[in-house]
C-alpha positions as CSV (number, residue, x, y, z in Angstrom):
1,M,-16.0,20.8,64.6
2,Q,-16.1,22.1,61.4
3,L,-13.1,20.6,58.2
4,A,-12.2,22.7,55.5
5,L,-10.4,21.5,52.3
6,I,-7.7,24.0,50.7
7,T,-6.0,23.5,47.9
8,G,-2.5,25.6,46.8
9,G,-2.7,26.1,50.9
10,T,0.8,26.3,51.3
11,S,1.3,29.9,50.7
12,G,-0.3,33.3,49.4
13,I,-4.0,33.2,49.5
14,G,-4.3,29.7,50.4
15,L,-3.1,30.4,53.4
16,E,-4.2,33.1,54.5
17,F,-7.9,31.2,54.3
18,A,-6.0,28.5,56.9
19,R,-5.4,30.5,59.0
20,A,-8.9,32.3,58.7
21,L,-10.7,29.5,59.0
22,A,-8.0,27.7,61.8
23,R,-8.7,31.3,64.2
24,D,-12.3,30.0,63.8
25,G,-11.5,26.5,64.9
26,V,-12.1,24.9,61.8
27,N,-9.7,21.7,61.5
28,L,-7.6,21.7,57.7
29,V,-6.9,19.6,55.3
30,L,-4.3,21.0,53.2
31,V,-3.6,20.0,49.3
32,A,-0.1,21.0,48.0
33,R,3.0,19.6,45.7
34,D,5.1,19.4,48.0
35,P,5.3,17.4,50.8
36,A,8.2,18.6,53.5
37,R,6.3,21.9,52.9
38,L,2.7,20.5,53.7
39,D,4.5,19.0,56.8
40,A,6.2,22.3,57.9
41,V,3.0,24.9,57.2
42,A,0.7,22.1,58.9
43,A,2.6,22.3,62.3
44,G,2.6,26.2,62.5
45,L,-1.1,26.1,62.2
46,S,-1.5,23.3,64.5
47,G,0.5,24.4,67.1
48,T,-0.2,28.5,66.8
49,F,-4.5,27.7,66.4
50,G,-4.7,23.8,67.9
51,V,-6.6,22.5,65.0
52,A,-6.3,19.5,63.8
53,V,-4.3,19.5,60.0
54,E,-4.5,17.1,57.4
55,T,-1.9,16.5,54.7
56,L,-2.6,16.1,51.0
57,A,0.3,16.0,48.5
58,A,-0.6,15.8,45.2
59,D,0.0,18.4,41.8
60,L,-3.4,18.9,40.4
61,A,-1.9,18.7,36.9
62,S,-2.4,15.2,37.6
63,R,-5.7,14.1,36.7
64,D,-4.3,10.7,39.0
65,D,-4.0,13.6,41.9
66,Q,-7.5,15.2,40.8
67,E,-9.4,12.1,41.6
68,R,-7.0,11.5,44.7
69,V,-8.3,15.1,45.9
70,A,-12.2,14.3,44.8
71,G,-12.0,11.0,46.6
72,R,-11.2,12.8,49.9
73,L,-13.8,15.6,49.1
74,R,-16.7,12.2,48.6
75,A,-15.7,10.4,52.1
76,G,-18.7,12.8,53.0
77,D,-17.1,14.8,56.1
78,I,-15.8,18.2,54.3
79,D,-17.8,21.4,55.4
80,V,-15.2,24.0,53.7
81,L,-13.9,23.5,49.9
82,V,-10.8,26.3,48.9
83,N,-10.2,25.8,45.0
84,N,-7.0,28.2,45.0
85,A,-4.7,26.4,43.6
86,G,-3.0,27.9,40.5
87,F,0.1,29.3,38.7
88,S,0.8,32.3,36.5
89,L,-0.2,32.3,33.4
90,K,2.3,34.4,30.1
91,N,1.4,31.5,27.4
92,P,0.0,33.1,24.3
93,L,-2.7,31.4,22.4
94,A,-1.2,31.6,18.7
95,G,2.2,29.4,18.8
96,G,2.8,29.5,22.6
97,D,3.7,26.4,25.0
98,D,1.0,23.6,24.3
99,A,1.9,21.8,27.6
100,L,2.3,24.2,29.6
101,A,-1.6,25.6,28.1
102,D,-2.3,22.2,28.9
103,R,-1.2,22.3,32.7
104,A,-2.9,25.3,33.3
105,Y,-6.1,24.4,32.2
106,E,-5.4,21.3,34.0
107,V,-4.7,22.9,37.1
108,M,-6.8,25.9,37.3
109,G,-9.9,24.8,34.7
110,R,-10.2,21.1,35.1
111,A,-9.2,20.6,38.7
112,P,-12.0,23.3,40.4
113,R,-14.0,21.5,38.0
114,V,-14.0,18.0,39.4
115,L,-13.5,18.8,43.1
116,A,-16.2,21.7,43.0
117,G,-18.3,18.8,41.8
118,A,-17.0,16.1,44.0
119,A,-17.9,18.3,47.2
120,A,-20.9,19.7,45.4
121,S,-22.6,15.8,45.5
122,V,-21.6,15.4,49.2
123,M,-22.8,18.8,50.4
124,R,-26.0,18.6,48.8
125,D,-26.7,15.4,50.4
126,A,-25.4,16.9,53.8
127,G,-28.1,19.6,52.7
128,R,-25.0,22.2,53.9
129,G,-21.2,23.6,53.2
130,W,-19.4,26.1,51.4
131,I,-17.6,26.1,48.1
132,L,-15.3,29.3,47.6
133,N,-13.8,29.0,44.7
134,I,-10.5,31.8,43.9
135,V,-10.8,33.4,41.0
136,S,-9.3,36.6,39.2
137,V,-10.5,40.0,38.9
138,S,-8.8,39.2,35.4
139,A,-12.0,37.1,35.1
140,L,-14.0,40.7,33.8
141,T,-11.4,41.4,31.5
142,R,-10.0,39.9,27.7
143,Q,-5.7,40.2,28.6
144,D,-4.8,36.9,28.0
145,S,-5.3,33.1,28.2
146,Y,-5.3,33.3,32.2
147,S,-7.8,36.1,32.1
148,A,-9.6,33.3,29.8
149,L,-8.9,30.3,32.3
150,K,-10.8,33.4,35.1
151,A,-13.8,33.7,32.8
152,Y,-14.0,29.9,32.8
153,A,-13.8,29.2,36.5
154,L,-16.1,32.5,36.9
155,A,-19.0,31.3,35.3
156,L,-18.3,27.6,36.4
157,S,-18.7,29.0,39.5
158,E,-22.3,31.1,38.8
159,V,-23.5,28.2,37.1
160,L,-23.0,25.4,40.3
161,A,-24.5,28.4,42.4
162,L,-27.9,28.4,40.8
163,E,-27.5,24.4,40.5
164,L,-27.4,24.3,44.5
165,V,-29.7,27.0,45.0
166,G,-32.1,25.8,48.2
167,T,-29.6,22.6,48.7
168,G,-27.9,25.1,51.6
169,V,-24.8,25.5,49.7
170,Q,-23.3,28.5,49.2
171,V,-21.1,28.9,45.8
172,T,-18.8,31.5,46.0
173,A,-16.5,33.2,43.4
174,V,-14.0,35.2,45.1
175,L,-11.9,38.2,42.7
176,P,-9.1,39.4,43.8
177,G,-7.3,42.1,42.3
178,W,-3.3,42.3,42.5
179,T,-2.2,40.3,45.3
180,R,0.8,40.4,47.8
181,T,2.3,36.9,46.7
182,E,5.9,35.0,47.1
183,F,4.9,35.0,43.4
184,H,5.0,38.9,43.2
185,D,7.6,39.6,45.4
186,R,10.3,37.2,43.3
187,G,9.3,39.4,40.5
188,R,9.4,43.2,41.7
189,S,10.8,44.8,38.2
190,K,6.8,44.2,37.1
191,R,5.4,45.0,40.6
192,S,6.9,48.4,40.7
193,K,4.9,49.2,37.2
194,V,1.5,48.5,39.6
195,P,0.4,51.5,41.8
196,G,0.7,50.7,45.5
197,F,-2.8,51.4,45.9
198,L,-4.2,48.4,43.9
199,W,-2.2,45.8,45.7
200,L,-3.8,43.4,48.1
201,S,-2.9,41.7,50.5
202,P,-4.0,37.6,51.0
203,A,-5.4,38.2,54.7
204,R,-7.5,41.0,52.9
205,V,-8.6,38.5,50.2
206,A,-9.5,35.9,53.0
207,A,-11.5,37.6,54.9
208,D,-13.2,39.0,52.5
209,G,-14.1,35.9,50.9
210,L,-15.4,34.1,53.8
211,R,-17.5,37.0,54.9
212,D,-19.2,37.4,51.4
213,A,-19.6,33.3,52.0
214,R,-21.2,33.6,55.1
215,A,-23.4,36.3,53.9
216,G,-24.3,34.2,50.9
217,R,-23.3,36.3,48.4
218,V,-22.2,34.2,45.0
219,I,-19.5,36.6,43.7
220,S,-17.1,38.5,46.6
221,I,-15.0,41.3,45.3
222,P,-12.0,42.2,48.0
223,S,-11.9,46.0,48.5
224,K,-14.0,48.9,47.5
225,R,-11.6,50.0,44.7
226,Y,-12.0,47.1,43.2
227,K,-15.5,46.7,43.8
228,L,-15.5,50.2,41.5
229,I,-13.2,48.5,39.0
230,A,-15.4,45.6,38.2
231,A,-18.6,47.8,38.7
232,I,-16.9,49.8,35.5
233,L,-15.7,46.8,32.9
234,H,-19.4,45.5,33.6
235,A,-20.7,48.8,32.2
236,L,-18.2,49.0,29.2
237,P,-19.3,48.0,25.7
238,A,-17.3,44.6,24.7
239,G,-15.1,46.5,22.5
240,A,-14.1,49.0,25.5
241,V,-13.0,46.0,27.7
242,R,-10.7,44.7,25.2
243,A,-9.3,47.6,24.4
244,L,-8.5,48.4,27.8
245,S,-7.5,45.5,28.5
246,R,-4.8,45.1,25.4
247,K,-3.2,48.5,27.4
248,V,-3.1,46.7,30.3
249,K,-1.4,43.8,29.2
250,G,0.8,45.8,27.3
251,S,2.5,47.2,30.6
252,R,1.3,44.9,34.0
253,P,1.6,41.9,35.3
254,A,-1.7,40.1,35.1
255,P,-3.8,40.2,38.7
256,N,-3.8,37.7,41.0
257,S,-1.1,36.1,39.4
258,Q,0.9,33.5,41.4
259,E,2.1,30.3,42.4
260,D,-0.1,29.3,45.3
261,H,-0.1,25.3,43.9
262,R,2.8,24.5,45.9
């Protein structure tokens, strides 16, 4: 039976990946910060789907904890890695909170690189495996420091996919748009500024991401509407993307901003 490790697996998109994989009979290793919540979610998934669920409490802002999770990946029994942990970041590059910026980099920049690298080395030797990095359509814009981190995660995914061509290991970057998660439920005033048709469900993101990984796609953009938005962003000149990013930044929260790493 297969085994999947999911960071930020107790809420939002991460939890929906856990449910989707468990539904297919895949055993799970859930990584998040809150031990009590991990235990509760693990019991629920195990009871509902009849799969084994291991928990690993870790704060991916800590390099020691990153290494503990990487060590679990190096054990050699993980078939699927879902790098999902992340959080909202409204921190300016000029005059912003350096401590917050460093934490964001550790969770959404360094941790995905370290964990994907650890998983890739083992999976390459085994000749099989999936690595899914949850990025954001925000990576295609230039709105803020969140967009910059997600652009890095996207480039990282594409570079790793090229490194692993022909090895049997599939790397897929999943680029959701605005997704209904607990974070957005708490920020109702900001949610109201986003048109309803732009919202995705976490279940849709997970289903599309897994479908595209199975199909061997390096880039997964859930829904036709976000595929269209991504195509437009790719076609626009850089100056137009910056102008559009400035306009969106002034009126809306960043896509896929959430606290999924609990």
